[in-house]
A tleap script that builds the chain and sets N, CA, C and O, in Angstrom:
source leaprc.protein.ff14SB
mol = sequence {
  NMET SER ASN ASP ILE TYR PRO ILE TYR HIE
  ASN SER PHE GLY ILE THR PHE GLN TRP LYS
  ARG GLN LEU GLY SER LYS GLY PHE ASN LYS
  ILE GLN MET VAL PHE ARG ASP MET GLY PHE
  TYR LEU THR LEU GLU GLU ILE GLN SER PHE
  LYS LYS ASN VAL GLU ALA ALA SER VAL CYS
  LYS ASN CYS ASN CYS CYS ASN LYS GLU GLY
  ARG TYR ILE LEU LEU LYS THR PRO SER ASP
  LYS MET ASP ILE ALA VAL SER GLU LYS GLU
  LEU SER GLN VAL GLU ASP LEU ILE ASN GLY
  THR LEU PHE GLN LEU GLN LEU ASP THR TYR
  ILE LYS SER ILE CYS VAL CASN
}
set mol.1.N position { 20.487 -4.734 -4.255 }
set mol.1.CA position { 19.187 -4.158 -4.585 }
set mol.1.C position { 18.921 -3.076 -3.307 }
set mol.1.O position { 18.339 -1.998 -3.423 }
set mol.2.N position { 19.351 -3.495 -2.371 }
set mol.2.CA position { 18.951 -2.726 -1.219 }
set mol.2.C position { 19.738 -1.462 -1.334 }
set mol.2.O position { 19.151 -0.532 -0.781 }
set mol.3.N position { 20.880 -1.129 -1.877 }
set mol.3.CA position { 21.381 0.129 -2.027 }
set mol.3.C position { 20.981 0.987 -2.976 }
set mol.3.O position { 21.517 2.088 -3.096 }
set mol.4.N position { 19.947 0.555 -3.793 }
set mol.4.CA position { 18.981 0.948 -4.854 }
set mol.4.C position { 17.800 1.580 -4.455 }
set mol.4.O position { 17.177 2.392 -5.139 }
set mol.5.N position { 17.506 1.195 -3.346 }
set mol.5.CA position { 16.085 1.582 -2.903 }
set mol.5.C position { 15.883 2.249 -1.365 }
set mol.5.O position { 16.453 1.830 -0.357 }
set mol.6.N position { 15.124 3.163 -1.408 }
set mol.6.CA position { 14.824 3.870 0.082 }
set mol.6.C position { 13.546 2.928 0.461 }
set mol.6.O position { 12.493 2.963 -0.175 }
set mol.7.N position { 13.755 2.184 1.449 }
set mol.7.CA position { 12.653 1.515 2.252 }
set mol.7.C position { 11.651 2.368 2.972 }
set mol.7.O position { 12.004 3.092 3.903 }
set mol.8.N position { 10.480 2.302 2.586 }
set mol.8.CA position { 9.489 3.112 3.438 }
set mol.8.C position { 8.922 2.290 4.783 }
set mol.8.O position { 9.076 2.573 5.971 }
set mol.9.N position { 8.181 1.125 4.142 }
set mol.9.CA position { 7.549 0.405 5.056 }
set mol.9.C position { 7.549 -1.137 4.850 }
set mol.9.O position { 7.326 -1.513 3.700 }
set mol.10.N position { 7.781 -2.138 5.858 }
set mol.10.CA position { 7.415 -3.606 5.383 }
set mol.10.C position { 6.667 -4.154 6.283 }
set mol.10.O position { 6.349 -3.456 7.246 }
set mol.11.N position { 6.227 -5.443 6.210 }
set mol.11.CA position { 5.497 -6.220 6.843 }
set mol.11.C position { 5.903 -7.724 6.379 }
set mol.11.O position { 6.711 -7.862 5.460 }
set mol.12.N position { 5.278 -8.949 7.090 }
set mol.12.CA position { 5.328 -10.176 6.546 }
set mol.12.C position { 5.042 -10.330 5.394 }
set mol.12.O position { 5.610 -11.224 4.766 }
set mol.13.N position { 4.051 -9.484 4.754 }
set mol.13.CA position { 3.353 -9.606 3.387 }
set mol.13.C position { 3.964 -9.065 2.339 }
set mol.13.O position { 4.018 -9.701 1.287 }
set mol.14.N position { 4.522 -7.811 2.449 }
set mol.14.CA position { 5.084 -6.782 1.473 }
set mol.14.C position { 5.908 -5.861 1.876 }
set mol.14.O position { 6.263 -5.799 3.053 }
set mol.15.N position { 6.336 -4.992 0.917 }
set mol.15.CA position { 7.213 -3.862 0.785 }
set mol.15.C position { 6.582 -2.647 0.237 }
set mol.15.O position { 5.817 -2.595 -0.727 }
set mol.16.N position { 7.004 -1.667 0.979 }
set mol.16.CA position { 6.936 -0.162 -0.020 }
set mol.16.C position { 8.417 0.276 0.146 }
set mol.16.O position { 9.182 0.023 1.077 }
set mol.17.N position { 8.628 0.981 -0.960 }
set mol.17.CA position { 9.761 1.809 -1.183 }
set mol.17.C position { 9.738 2.783 -2.454 }
set mol.17.O position { 8.858 2.879 -3.309 }
set mol.18.N position { 10.809 3.399 -2.357 }
set mol.18.CA position { 11.015 4.275 -3.504 }
set mol.18.C position { 12.715 3.837 -3.902 }
set mol.18.O position { 13.609 3.381 -3.189 }
set mol.19.N position { 12.679 4.221 -5.416 }
set mol.19.CA position { 13.817 3.919 -5.840 }
set mol.19.C position { 14.666 5.126 -5.755 }
set mol.19.O position { 14.230 6.224 -6.101 }
set mol.20.N position { 15.806 4.963 -5.327 }
set mol.20.CA position { 16.917 5.927 -5.058 }
set mol.20.C position { 17.209 7.095 -5.998 }
set mol.20.O position { 17.530 8.248 -5.711 }
set mol.21.N position { 16.997 6.450 -7.336 }
set mol.21.CA position { 17.345 7.148 -8.358 }
set mol.21.C position { 16.443 8.319 -8.765 }
set mol.21.O position { 16.714 9.305 -9.449 }
set mol.22.N position { 15.105 7.894 -8.064 }
set mol.22.CA position { 14.067 8.865 -8.539 }
set mol.22.C position { 13.776 9.870 -7.359 }
set mol.22.O position { 13.081 10.865 -7.563 }
set mol.23.N position { 14.393 9.558 -5.949 }
set mol.23.CA position { 14.016 10.673 -4.924 }
set mol.23.C position { 14.345 12.086 -5.256 }
set mol.23.O position { 13.639 12.982 -4.794 }
set mol.24.N position { 15.297 12.338 -5.972 }
set mol.24.CA position { 15.591 13.657 -6.197 }
set mol.24.C position { 15.037 14.330 -7.659 }
set mol.24.O position { 15.171 15.499 -8.021 }
set mol.25.N position { 14.376 13.225 -8.375 }
set mol.25.CA position { 13.946 13.630 -9.733 }
set mol.25.C position { 12.679 14.582 -9.422 }
set mol.25.O position { 11.898 14.370 -8.494 }
set mol.26.N position { 12.598 15.492 -10.188 }
set mol.26.CA position { 11.279 16.434 -10.091 }
set mol.26.C position { 10.174 15.701 -10.633 }
set mol.26.O position { 10.397 15.066 -11.664 }
set mol.27.N position { 8.929 15.665 -10.094 }
set mol.27.CA position { 7.832 15.033 -10.569 }
set mol.27.C position { 7.646 13.520 -10.301 }
set mol.27.O position { 6.575 12.940 -10.474 }
set mol.28.N position { 8.884 12.880 -9.825 }
set mol.28.CA position { 8.849 11.429 -9.580 }
set mol.28.C position { 8.572 11.205 -8.169 }
set mol.28.O position { 9.499 11.245 -7.360 }
set mol.29.N position { 7.417 10.980 -7.817 }
set mol.29.CA position { 7.134 10.871 -6.294 }
set mol.29.C position { 6.132 9.306 -6.090 }
set mol.29.O position { 5.270 9.064 -5.246 }
set mol.30.N position { 6.617 8.503 -7.132 }
set mol.30.CA position { 5.824 7.061 -6.963 }
set mol.30.C position { 6.649 6.334 -6.053 }
set mol.30.O position { 7.862 6.438 -5.872 }
set mol.31.N position { 5.663 5.446 -5.408 }
set mol.31.CA position { 6.149 4.571 -4.446 }
set mol.31.C position { 5.824 3.215 -5.135 }
set mol.31.O position { 4.857 3.050 -5.879 }
set mol.32.N position { 6.831 2.163 -4.773 }
set mol.32.CA position { 6.426 0.713 -5.266 }
set mol.32.C position { 6.030 0.125 -4.080 }
set mol.32.O position { 6.560 0.283 -2.980 }
set mol.33.N position { 4.983 -0.625 -4.382 }
set mol.33.CA position { 4.293 -1.576 -3.303 }
set mol.33.C position { 4.320 -2.897 -4.107 }
set mol.33.O position { 4.076 -3.042 -5.305 }
set mol.34.N position { 4.687 -3.880 -3.144 }
set mol.34.CA position { 5.191 -5.114 -3.710 }
set mol.34.C position { 4.404 -6.008 -2.617 }
set mol.34.O position { 4.673 -5.849 -1.427 }
set mol.35.N position { 3.533 -6.850 -2.982 }
set mol.35.CA position { 2.941 -8.089 -2.380 }
set mol.35.C position { 2.510 -9.091 -3.013 }
set mol.35.O position { 2.116 -8.911 -4.165 }
set mol.36.N position { 2.476 -10.264 -2.493 }
set mol.36.CA position { 1.865 -11.391 -3.264 }
set mol.36.C position { 2.265 -11.662 -4.788 }
set mol.36.O position { 1.511 -12.102 -5.655 }
set mol.37.N position { 3.509 -11.336 -4.922 }
set mol.37.CA position { 4.139 -11.360 -6.137 }
set mol.37.C position { 3.654 -10.244 -7.470 }
set mol.37.O position { 3.769 -10.368 -8.689 }
set mol.38.N position { 3.257 -9.485 -6.889 }
set mol.38.CA position { 2.842 -8.306 -7.679 }
set mol.38.C position { 3.340 -6.936 -7.060 }
set mol.38.O position { 3.412 -6.591 -5.880 }
set mol.39.N position { 3.653 -6.279 -8.203 }
set mol.39.CA position { 4.044 -4.850 -7.828 }
set mol.39.C position { 3.262 -3.728 -8.223 }
set mol.39.O position { 2.749 -3.872 -9.333 }
set mol.40.N position { 3.084 -2.946 -7.803 }
set mol.40.CA position { 2.096 -1.568 -8.028 }
set mol.40.C position { 3.080 -0.459 -7.855 }
set mol.40.O position { 3.845 -0.489 -6.891 }
set mol.41.N position { 3.117 0.609 -8.801 }
set mol.41.CA position { 3.900 1.929 -8.773 }
set mol.41.C position { 2.685 2.843 -8.477 }
set mol.41.O position { 1.776 3.010 -9.290 }
set mol.42.N position { 2.740 3.463 -7.168 }
set mol.42.CA position { 1.519 4.308 -7.094 }
set mol.42.C position { 2.020 5.677 -6.654 }
set mol.42.O position { 3.103 5.762 -6.075 }
set mol.43.N position { 1.241 6.804 -6.919 }
set mol.43.CA position { 1.362 8.165 -6.315 }
set mol.43.C position { 0.706 8.002 -4.957 }
set mol.43.O position { -0.005 7.056 -4.618 }
set mol.44.N position { 1.056 9.096 -4.200 }
set mol.44.CA position { 0.307 9.023 -2.504 }
set mol.44.C position { -1.136 9.056 -2.790 }
set mol.44.O position { -1.849 8.424 -2.010 }
set mol.45.N position { -1.723 9.708 -3.816 }
set mol.45.CA position { -3.218 9.927 -4.008 }
set mol.45.C position { -3.598 8.572 -4.291 }
set mol.45.O position { -4.545 8.141 -3.634 }
set mol.46.N position { -3.011 7.740 -5.207 }
set mol.46.CA position { -3.417 6.542 -5.425 }
set mol.46.C position { -3.261 5.197 -4.195 }
set mol.46.O position { -3.947 4.182 -4.073 }
set mol.47.N position { -2.104 5.670 -3.412 }
set mol.47.CA position { -2.234 4.829 -2.133 }
set mol.47.C position { -3.486 5.154 -1.280 }
set mol.47.O position { -4.159 4.262 -0.764 }
set mol.48.N position { -3.773 6.507 -1.153 }
set mol.48.CA position { -4.976 6.955 -0.376 }
set mol.48.C position { -6.383 6.105 -0.894 }
set mol.48.O position { -7.195 5.413 -0.280 }
set mol.49.N position { -6.276 6.437 -2.075 }
set mol.49.CA position { -7.589 5.816 -2.840 }
set mol.49.C position { -7.624 4.136 -2.575 }
set mol.49.O position { -8.707 3.553 -2.529 }
set mol.50.N position { -6.316 3.406 -2.402 }
set mol.50.CA position { -6.286 1.952 -2.295 }
set mol.50.C position { -6.692 1.633 -1.080 }
set mol.50.O position { -7.325 0.590 -0.915 }
set mol.51.N position { -6.360 2.584 0.110 }
set mol.51.CA position { -6.809 2.815 1.467 }
set mol.51.C position { -8.347 2.501 1.428 }
set mol.51.O position { -8.794 1.477 1.945 }
set mol.52.N position { -9.165 3.461 0.769 }
set mol.52.CA position { -10.328 3.330 0.732 }
set mol.52.C position { -10.977 2.217 0.015 }
set mol.52.O position { -12.123 1.961 0.386 }
set mol.53.N position { -10.498 1.530 -0.903 }
set mol.53.CA position { -10.831 0.317 -1.581 }
set mol.53.C position { -10.862 -0.973 -0.569 }
set mol.53.O position { -11.773 -1.801 -0.539 }
set mol.54.N position { -9.642 -0.982 0.286 }
set mol.54.CA position { -9.387 -1.989 1.306 }
set mol.54.C position { -10.542 -1.756 2.342 }
set mol.54.O position { -11.224 -2.656 2.832 }
set mol.55.N position { -10.658 -0.427 2.601 }
set mol.55.CA position { -11.970 -0.173 3.683 }
set mol.55.C position { -13.200 -0.894 3.184 }
set mol.55.O position { -13.827 -1.741 3.820 }
set mol.56.N position { -13.442 -0.497 2.085 }
set mol.56.CA position { -14.783 -1.050 1.325 }
set mol.56.C position { -14.752 -2.505 1.517 }
set mol.56.O position { -15.728 -3.025 2.059 }
set mol.57.N position { -13.859 -3.161 1.183 }
set mol.57.CA position { -13.593 -4.542 0.982 }
set mol.57.C position { -13.813 -5.222 2.603 }
set mol.57.O position { -14.439 -6.262 2.810 }
set mol.58.N position { -13.136 -4.363 3.695 }
set mol.58.CA position { -13.391 -5.228 4.859 }
set mol.58.C position { -14.745 -5.217 5.439 }
set mol.58.O position { -15.067 -5.939 6.383 }
set mol.59.N position { -15.545 -4.366 4.843 }
set mol.59.CA position { -16.941 -4.512 5.062 }
set mol.59.C position { -17.681 -5.931 4.791 }
set mol.59.O position { -18.529 -6.453 5.515 }
set mol.60.N position { -17.209 -6.375 3.699 }
set mol.60.CA position { -17.746 -7.547 3.090 }
set mol.60.C position { -17.047 -8.722 4.163 }
set mol.60.O position { -17.751 -9.707 4.386 }
set mol.61.N position { -15.992 -8.668 4.684 }
set mol.61.CA position { -15.432 -9.631 5.432 }
set mol.61.C position { -16.353 -9.862 6.706 }
set mol.61.O position { -16.287 -10.963 7.253 }
set mol.62.N position { -17.152 -8.954 7.180 }
set mol.62.CA position { -18.125 -8.931 8.129 }
set mol.62.C position { -19.388 -9.406 7.845 }
set mol.62.O position { -20.180 -9.626 8.761 }
set mol.63.N position { -19.705 -9.613 6.568 }
set mol.63.CA position { -20.967 -10.094 6.251 }
set mol.63.C position { -21.128 -11.626 6.292 }
set mol.63.O position { -20.126 -12.252 5.944 }
set mol.64.N position { -22.111 -12.276 6.622 }
set mol.64.CA position { -22.532 -13.464 6.923 }
set mol.64.C position { -22.055 -14.467 5.380 }
set mol.64.O position { -21.513 -15.572 5.427 }
set mol.65.N position { -22.416 -13.755 4.172 }
set mol.65.CA position { -22.152 -14.464 2.969 }
set mol.65.C position { -20.860 -14.549 2.441 }
set mol.65.O position { -20.574 -15.355 1.555 }
set mol.66.N position { -19.992 -13.692 2.978 }
set mol.66.CA position { -18.703 -13.758 2.769 }
set mol.66.C position { -17.821 -14.500 3.642 }
set mol.66.O position { -16.857 -15.153 3.243 }
set mol.67.N position { -18.177 -14.379 4.827 }
set mol.67.CA position { -17.033 -14.621 5.917 }
set mol.67.C position { -17.169 -16.387 6.243 }
set mol.67.O position { -17.548 -16.928 7.282 }
set mol.68.N position { -16.782 -16.920 5.154 }
set mol.68.CA position { -16.676 -18.181 5.151 }
set mol.68.C position { -15.449 -18.659 4.992 }
set mol.68.O position { -14.776 -18.225 4.057 }
set mol.69.N position { -14.975 -19.536 5.776 }
set mol.69.CA position { -13.615 -20.175 5.630 }
set mol.69.C position { -13.010 -20.471 3.994 }
set mol.69.O position { -13.569 -21.235 3.207 }
set mol.70.N position { -12.053 -19.875 3.763 }
set mol.70.CA position { -11.722 -20.329 2.404 }
set mol.70.C position { -12.125 -19.152 1.248 }
set mol.70.O position { -11.536 -19.028 0.174 }
set mol.71.N position { -13.029 -18.487 1.617 }
set mol.71.CA position { -13.673 -17.727 0.736 }
set mol.71.C position { -12.459 -16.153 0.474 }
set mol.71.O position { -11.703 -15.592 1.267 }
set mol.72.N position { -12.766 -15.895 -0.955 }
set mol.72.CA position { -12.051 -14.689 -1.127 }
set mol.72.C position { -12.844 -13.379 -1.183 }
set mol.72.O position { -14.056 -13.445 -1.387 }
set mol.73.N position { -12.275 -12.258 -1.025 }
set mol.73.CA position { -13.021 -11.044 -1.040 }
set mol.73.C position { -11.997 -10.263 -2.235 }
set mol.73.O position { -10.772 -10.140 -2.269 }
set mol.74.N position { -12.971 -9.851 -3.089 }
set mol.74.CA position { -12.353 -8.931 -4.364 }
set mol.74.C position { -12.242 -7.488 -3.905 }
set mol.74.O position { -13.002 -6.700 -3.342 }
set mol.75.N position { -10.911 -7.448 -4.397 }
set mol.75.CA position { -10.264 -5.909 -3.641 }
set mol.75.C position { -9.908 -5.110 -4.922 }
set mol.75.O position { -9.004 -5.526 -5.647 }
set mol.76.N position { -10.596 -3.962 -5.228 }
set mol.76.CA position { -10.262 -2.978 -6.212 }
set mol.76.C position { -9.029 -2.528 -6.027 }
set mol.76.O position { -8.813 -2.029 -4.923 }
set mol.77.N position { -8.025 -2.565 -6.909 }
set mol.77.CA position { -6.754 -1.976 -6.846 }
set mol.77.C position { -6.999 -0.485 -7.616 }
set mol.77.O position { -8.004 -0.082 -8.203 }
set mol.78.N position { -5.846 0.101 -7.415 }
set mol.78.CA position { -5.810 1.644 -7.992 }
set mol.78.C position { -5.850 1.580 -9.530 }
set mol.78.O position { -6.210 2.542 -10.209 }
set mol.79.N position { -5.438 0.328 -10.077 }
set mol.79.CA position { -5.786 0.335 -11.401 }
set mol.79.C position { -7.185 -0.205 -11.961 }
set mol.79.O position { -7.682 -1.304 -11.716 }
set mol.80.N position { -7.677 0.742 -12.712 }
set mol.80.CA position { -9.036 0.280 -12.792 }
set mol.80.C position { -9.259 -0.794 -13.838 }
set mol.80.O position { -10.397 -1.167 -14.124 }
set mol.81.N position { -8.091 -1.327 -14.450 }
set mol.81.CA position { -8.257 -2.646 -14.932 }
set mol.81.C position { -7.925 -3.905 -14.455 }
set mol.81.O position { -7.800 -4.942 -15.106 }
set mol.82.N position { -7.759 -3.682 -12.958 }
set mol.82.CA position { -7.425 -4.954 -12.166 }
set mol.82.C position { -7.843 -4.926 -11.099 }
set mol.82.O position { -7.743 -3.911 -10.409 }
set mol.83.N position { -8.513 -6.204 -10.610 }
set mol.83.CA position { -9.099 -6.344 -9.205 }
set mol.83.C position { -8.185 -7.700 -8.789 }
set mol.83.O position { -7.555 -8.415 -9.568 }
set mol.84.N position { -8.303 -7.836 -7.336 }
set mol.84.CA position { -7.482 -9.129 -7.004 }
set mol.84.C position { -8.535 -9.862 -5.919 }
set mol.84.O position { -9.381 -9.246 -5.272 }
set mol.85.N position { -8.341 -11.066 -5.870 }
set mol.85.CA position { -8.938 -11.655 -4.792 }
set mol.85.C position { -8.113 -12.099 -3.526 }
set mol.85.O position { -7.091 -12.763 -3.701 }
set mol.86.N position { -8.492 -11.780 -2.344 }
set mol.86.CA position { -7.582 -11.772 -1.357 }
set mol.86.C position { -8.802 -12.499 -0.253 }
set mol.86.O position { -10.011 -12.389 -0.053 }
set mol.87.N position { -7.540 -13.356 0.339 }
set mol.87.CA position { -8.339 -13.905 1.853 }
set mol.87.C position { -8.363 -12.613 2.996 }
set mol.87.O position { -7.752 -11.545 2.965 }
set mol.88.N position { -9.244 -13.113 3.929 }
set mol.88.CA position { -9.431 -12.055 4.974 }
set mol.88.C position { -8.043 -11.832 5.567 }
set mol.88.O position { -7.800 -10.645 5.785 }
set mol.89.N position { -7.114 -12.661 5.866 }
set mol.89.CA position { -5.955 -12.362 6.236 }
set mol.89.C position { -5.002 -11.395 5.265 }
set mol.89.O position { -4.372 -10.422 5.682 }
set mol.90.N position { -5.018 -11.711 4.333 }
set mol.90.CA position { -4.509 -11.087 3.360 }
set mol.90.C position { -4.798 -9.602 3.030 }
set mol.90.O position { -3.991 -8.777 2.601 }
set mol.91.N position { -6.111 -9.424 3.315 }
set mol.91.CA position { -6.653 -8.039 3.277 }
set mol.91.C position { -6.142 -7.281 4.448 }
set mol.91.O position { -5.660 -6.160 4.287 }
set mol.92.N position { -6.227 -7.868 5.681 }
set mol.92.CA position { -5.679 -7.360 6.895 }
set mol.92.C position { -4.178 -6.868 6.575 }
set mol.92.O position { -3.765 -5.775 6.964 }
set mol.93.N position { -3.398 -7.779 5.826 }
set mol.93.CA position { -1.975 -7.510 5.812 }
set mol.93.C position { -1.713 -6.177 4.833 }
set mol.93.O position { -0.853 -5.311 4.992 }
set mol.94.N position { -2.808 -6.285 3.672 }
set mol.94.CA position { -2.578 -5.066 2.678 }
set mol.94.C position { -2.811 -3.955 3.481 }
set mol.94.O position { -2.053 -2.985 3.492 }
set mol.95.N position { -3.993 -4.060 4.269 }
set mol.95.CA position { -4.393 -2.995 5.146 }
set mol.95.C position { -3.348 -2.206 5.972 }
set mol.95.O position { -3.216 -0.984 6.039 }
set mol.96.N position { -2.563 -3.276 6.648 }
set mol.96.CA position { -1.184 -2.679 7.562 }
set mol.96.C position { -0.212 -1.929 6.734 }
set mol.96.O position { 0.354 -0.893 7.082 }
set mol.97.N position { -0.065 -2.564 5.574 }
set mol.97.CA position { 1.064 -2.217 4.577 }
set mol.97.C position { 0.663 -0.844 4.013 }
set mol.97.O position { 1.557 -0.018 3.832 }
set mol.98.N position { -0.389 -0.590 3.772 }
set mol.98.CA position { -0.699 0.769 3.524 }
set mol.98.C position { -1.104 1.705 4.512 }
set mol.98.O position { -1.061 2.908 4.254 }
set mol.99.N position { -1.552 1.225 5.784 }
set mol.99.CA position { -1.372 2.208 6.802 }
set mol.99.C position { -0.007 2.684 7.167 }
set mol.99.O position { 0.363 3.848 7.317 }
set mol.100.N position { 0.762 1.444 7.298 }
set mol.100.CA position { 2.191 1.921 7.840 }
set mol.100.C position { 3.045 2.711 6.966 }
set mol.100.O position { 3.944 3.409 7.436 }
set mol.101.N position { 2.780 2.628 5.560 }
set mol.101.CA position { 3.323 3.305 4.433 }
set mol.101.C position { 2.772 4.834 4.459 }
set mol.101.O position { 3.514 5.783 4.209 }
set mol.102.N position { 1.519 4.967 4.757 }
set mol.102.CA position { 0.962 6.445 4.959 }
set mol.102.C position { 1.458 7.016 6.235 }
set mol.102.O position { 1.810 8.195 6.247 }
set mol.103.N position { 1.523 6.272 7.340 }
set mol.103.CA position { 2.089 6.883 8.310 }
set mol.103.C position { 3.482 7.267 8.330 }
set mol.103.O position { 3.759 8.266 8.993 }
set mol.104.N position { 4.531 6.579 7.647 }
set mol.104.CA position { 5.825 6.721 7.568 }
set mol.104.C position { 5.941 7.892 6.459 }
set mol.104.O position { 6.929 8.622 6.542 }
set mol.105.N position { 5.100 8.100 5.532 }
set mol.105.CA position { 5.287 9.193 4.602 }
set mol.105.C position { 4.898 10.367 5.219 }
set mol.105.O position { 5.533 11.376 4.913 }
set mol.106.N position { 3.850 10.481 6.152 }
set mol.106.CA position { 3.654 11.728 6.961 }
set mol.106.C position { 4.443 12.220 7.828 }
set mol.106.O position { 4.604 13.430 7.991 }
set mol.107.N position { 5.213 11.005 8.697 }
set mol.107.CA position { 6.106 11.330 9.653 }
set mol.107.C position { 7.373 12.164 8.874 }
set mol.107.O position { 7.801 13.266 9.218 }
set mol.108.N position { 7.888 11.285 7.657 }
set mol.108.CA position { 9.054 11.879 7.100 }
set mol.108.C position { 8.671 13.379 6.622 }
set mol.108.O position { 9.504 14.278 6.736 }
set mol.109.N position { 7.431 13.612 6.102 }
set mol.109.CA position { 6.913 15.161 5.629 }
set mol.109.C position { 7.207 15.927 7.203 }
set mol.109.O position { 7.987 16.879 7.254 }
set mol.110.N position { 6.694 15.552 8.125 }
set mol.110.CA position { 6.704 16.320 9.265 }
set mol.110.C position { 8.195 16.583 9.682 }
set mol.110.O position { 8.668 17.697 9.906 }
set mol.111.N position { 8.831 15.443 9.748 }
set mol.111.CA position { 10.336 15.865 9.948 }
set mol.111.C position { 11.222 16.873 9.144 }
set mol.111.O position { 11.913 17.796 9.577 }
set mol.112.N position { 11.018 16.451 7.858 }
set mol.112.CA position { 11.497 17.315 6.990 }
set mol.112.C position { 10.994 18.952 7.188 }
set mol.112.O position { 11.774 19.861 6.902 }
set mol.113.N position { 9.800 19.194 7.637 }
set mol.113.CA position { 9.421 20.505 7.737 }
set mol.113.C position { 10.035 21.088 8.934 }
set mol.113.O position { 10.394 22.264 8.877 }
set mol.114.N position { 10.226 20.320 10.159 }
set mol.114.CA position { 10.783 20.593 11.323 }
set mol.114.C position { 12.307 21.036 10.938 }
set mol.114.O position { 12.704 22.146 11.293 }
set mol.115.N position { 13.084 20.224 10.267 }
set mol.115.CA position { 14.467 20.416 9.893 }
set mol.115.C position { 14.595 21.600 9.178 }
set mol.115.O position { 15.609 22.258 9.413 }
set mol.116.N position { 13.557 22.157 8.105 }
set mol.116.CA position { 13.828 23.296 7.518 }
set mol.116.C position { 13.674 24.405 8.356 }
set mol.116.O position { 14.331 25.372 7.971 }
set mol.117.N position { 13.000 24.591 9.412 }
set mol.117.CA position { 13.115 25.671 10.209 }
set mol.117.C position { 14.220 25.578 11.124 }
set mol.117.O position { 14.447 26.494 11.915 }
savepdb mol mol.pdb
quit
């Protein structure tokens, strides 16, 4: 399988990658994000939207009513039909996965723009 994917970012919780067969395809810029036995097939805009949802959920982890051991935080996903319950630690790991992915994508874009010139 590793020959079929272009890995973008990973941490101990999940991975983001693109399928190599889609890298050159026109109009196919979706990224596979996999964590906690779930896979999301997202555009860059959806990943950025997901980041905002994680930031909004992070506010909840700091309030007294939710910051109890074992409590889960409801995290809105890019799909309007699905939300997931995550622990505070999982929320931090999802945040790292998203931030690392966005950073790597921006770095790849920057390097490609330099190589063109």
